C-alpha positions in Angstrom: -10.5 7.9 20.8 -10.8 6.5 17.3 -8.1 5.9 14.7 -9.0 7.5 11.4 -6.1 7.3 9.0 -2.4 7.7 8.4 -1.1 11.1 7.2 2.2 12.8 6.5 2.8 15.9 8.5 6.0 17.9 8.4 7.7 15.0 6.5 6.8 12.5 9.2 4.2 9.7 9.1 1.6 10.3 11.7 -1.6 8.5 12.8 -4.7 10.6 13.1 -7.0 10.0 16.0 -10.2 11.7 16.9 -11.7 12.0 20.4 -15.4 12.2 21.3 -15.4 16.0 21.0 -14.3 15.9 17.4 -10.7 17.1 18.1 -8.0 15.5 15.9 -4.7 14.3 17.3 -1.6 13.7 15.1 0.6 11.1 16.8 4.0 9.8 15.6 4.8 6.1 16.0 6.5 6.8 19.3 3.5 8.6 20.7 1.2 5.8 19.6 3.4 3.3 21.4 3.3 5.4 24.5 -0.5 5.7 24.4 -0.8 1.9 23.9 1.4 1.2 26.9 -0.6 3.7 29.0 -3.9 2.0 28.0 -2.5 -1.4 28.7 -2.0 -0.4 32.3 -5.6 0.9 32.3 -6.9 -2.2 30.5 -8.7 -0.1 27.9 -8.9 -2.8 25.2 -10.7 -0.7 22.6 -7.9 1.9 22.6 -5.3 -0.8 22.4 -7.0 -2.2 19.3 -7.1 1.3 17.8 -3.4 1.7 18.5 -2.6 -1.7 16.9 -4.6 -0.7 13.8 -2.7 2.6 13.6 0.7 0.9 14.0 -0.2 -1.6 11.3 -1.3 1.1 8.9 1.9 3.1 9.6 4.0 0.0 8.8 2.0 -0.6 5.6 2.5 3.0 4.6 6.3 2.7 4.9 6.4 -0.6 2.9 4.6 0.9 -0.2 6.4 2.0 -3.2 6.2 5.7 -4.0 3.5 6.5 -6.5 5.9 7.9 -9.0 7.8 4.6 -9.3 5.1 2.7 -11.1 7.3 0.7 -13.5 
């Protein structure tokens, strides 16, 4: 799995992950945390890093000002 970017789907911020087959998965923050916990048990360090990147990007997205409030 590879973290691609943060998107908004059905008015929720989601992280987009892609597996080796090219399938895209749209996970909410809760689902990313669940996957991170699962991979910590499995000691999959690459996936843990990808989840950390996704969580960081989701937090940065929430902190940004909306584009229409430029003044």
